[in-house]
C-alpha positions as CSV (number, residue, x, y, z in Angstrom):
1,M,15.6,-52.9,34.8
2,P,18.2,-50.0,34.5
3,F,18.3,-50.8,30.8
4,L,14.6,-50.3,30.4
5,L,14.9,-47.0,32.4
6,A,17.7,-45.9,30.1
7,L,15.7,-46.9,27.0
8,N,12.7,-45.0,28.3
9,M,14.8,-41.9,28.9
10,K,16.2,-42.1,25.4
11,T,12.7,-42.4,24.0
12,I,11.5,-39.4,26.0
13,I,14.5,-37.3,24.9
14,A,13.9,-38.3,21.3
15,I,10.2,-37.4,21.5
16,L,11.0,-34.0,23.2
17,T,13.6,-33.3,20.5
18,L,11.1,-34.0,17.7
19,L,8.5,-31.8,19.3
20,M,11.0,-28.9,19.6
21,L,12.0,-29.4,16.0
22,Q,8.4,-29.4,14.9
23,Q,7.7,-26.2,16.8
24,N,10.7,-24.5,15.1
25,C,9.4,-25.7,11.7
26,N,6.0,-24.2,12.5
27,Q,7.6,-20.8,13.2
28,E,9.0,-20.5,9.7
29,T,7.2,-18.0,7.5
30,T,5.4,-19.5,4.5
31,W,5.0,-17.2,1.5
32,A,4.3,-17.1,-2.2
33,L,4.0,-14.3,-4.7
34,N,2.5,-13.6,-8.1
35,Y,3.8,-10.6,-10.1
36,R,2.2,-9.5,-13.3
37,A,3.0,-6.5,-15.5
38,E,1.0,-5.8,-18.7
39,S,0.3,-3.2,-21.2
40,R,-0.4,-3.1,-25.0
41,G,2.4,-5.3,-26.4
42,F,4.0,-6.2,-23.1
43,Y,3.4,-9.0,-20.7
44,K,5.4,-10.5,-17.8
45,E,4.2,-12.8,-15.1
46,L,6.3,-14.3,-12.3
47,V,5.1,-16.9,-9.7
48,C,7.4,-17.8,-6.9
49,D,6.8,-20.1,-3.9
50,G,10.3,-19.7,-2.4
51,I,11.5,-22.9,-4.0
52,T,10.7,-22.4,-7.7
53,L,10.3,-19.4,-9.9
54,K,8.0,-19.5,-12.9
55,H,8.1,-17.0,-15.7
56,R,6.1,-16.3,-18.8
57,S,6.2,-13.4,-21.2
58,A,3.0,-14.0,-23.1
59,R,-0.6,-14.1,-21.7
60,Q,-1.3,-17.5,-23.3
61,G,2.3,-18.7,-23.1
62,T,3.6,-21.6,-21.0
63,F,5.5,-21.0,-17.8
64,K,9.3,-21.6,-17.8
65,T,10.3,-22.9,-14.4
66,R,13.5,-22.7,-12.5
67,N,14.4,-24.1,-9.1
68,L,16.0,-21.5,-6.8
69,R,19.3,-22.2,-5.2
70,A,19.6,-22.2,-1.4
71,K,21.3,-18.8,-1.4
72,E,18.6,-17.3,-3.7
73,Q,15.9,-18.7,-1.4
74,E,17.6,-17.2,1.7
75,S,18.1,-13.9,0.0
76,L,14.4,-13.6,-1.0
77,E,13.3,-14.7,2.5
78,T,15.6,-12.2,4.1
79,V,14.1,-9.4,2.0
80,L,10.6,-10.5,2.7
81,K,11.2,-10.4,6.5
82,T,12.1,-6.7,6.3
83,I,8.7,-5.9,4.6
84,D,5.7,-4.9,6.7
85,P,2.9,-5.8,4.2
86,N,0.5,-3.5,6.1
87,N,2.7,-0.5,5.8
88,I,3.4,0.0,2.1
89,S,3.3,3.5,0.7
90,E,1.0,4.5,-2.1
91,P,3.1,4.5,-5.4
92,D,2.8,6.9,-8.2
93,Q,0.9,5.2,-11.0
94,S,0.9,8.1,-13.4
95,K,3.1,6.4,-16.1
96,S,0.8,3.4,-16.5
97,M,-2.2,5.8,-17.0
98,I,-0.6,7.2,-20.2
99,D,0.9,3.9,-21.4
100,A,4.4,5.1,-20.5
101,A,4.8,2.1,-18.2
102,A,3.1,-1.3,-17.8
103,L,0.7,-1.6,-15.0
104,A,2.1,-4.0,-12.4
105,S,0.3,-6.0,-9.7
106,L,2.0,-7.9,-6.9
107,E,0.1,-10.4,-4.8
108,L,1.9,-11.6,-1.7
109,L,0.7,-14.5,0.4
110,I,2.4,-14.5,3.8
111,D,1.4,-17.1,6.4
112,G,-2.0,-17.5,4.7
113,V,-2.8,-13.8,4.5
114,A,-3.1,-12.2,1.1
115,Y,-1.8,-8.7,0.3
116,S,-2.2,-7.0,-3.1
117,Y,-0.4,-3.9,-4.5
118,E,-0.5,-2.1,-7.9
119,F,2.2,0.2,-9.3
120,D,4.0,1.1,-12.5
121,H,6.3,-1.7,-13.7
122,G,9.8,-0.7,-12.8
123,H,8.6,1.8,-10.2
124,P,7.4,-0.2,-7.1
125,P,6.8,1.5,-3.7
126,K,10.1,2.0,-1.9
127,E,9.3,-0.8,0.6
128,L,9.1,-3.3,-2.3
129,E,12.0,-2.1,-4.4
130,E,14.6,-4.6,-3.1
131,L,12.2,-7.5,-3.4
132,M,11.2,-6.5,-7.0
133,T,14.8,-6.0,-8.0
134,K,15.8,-9.5,-6.8
135,L,12.7,-11.1,-8.3
136,L,13.2,-9.5,-11.7
137,T,16.9,-10.3,-11.7
138,L,16.2,-14.0,-10.9
139,S,13.5,-14.1,-13.6
140,E,16.2,-13.2,-16.2
141,K,17.9,-16.5,-15.3
142,V,14.8,-18.6,-16.2
143,E,15.4,-20.3,-19.5
């Protein structure tokens, strides 16, 4: 009988551990992003889900895909955690209005909520600068 009691306690502890692990997994932020910059003669599109980064430089071109390393994933997630998507300043879009810069759009999907921003390529709002710098740097490594 003590064996059955010990077995039951082990089962209970295992179930409780699994429940706690599941709860911790559910607390992770899920995100994805789509960045597009375009003007006459220029096109760049990046799609990232936190695990892979897809890049194409032609509207009708095929995506080149790269798996992100664990450190790159952590780096992007760390930057994303510092961003308040509801509190992004209005960027200056004057350069794209006169074709001095490509018009860029960034769509963020964070925990099922979509956010969209437009700005001049290379001149994001200050709250998005670090994210865009990391993203564009990683896209250069896509073959």
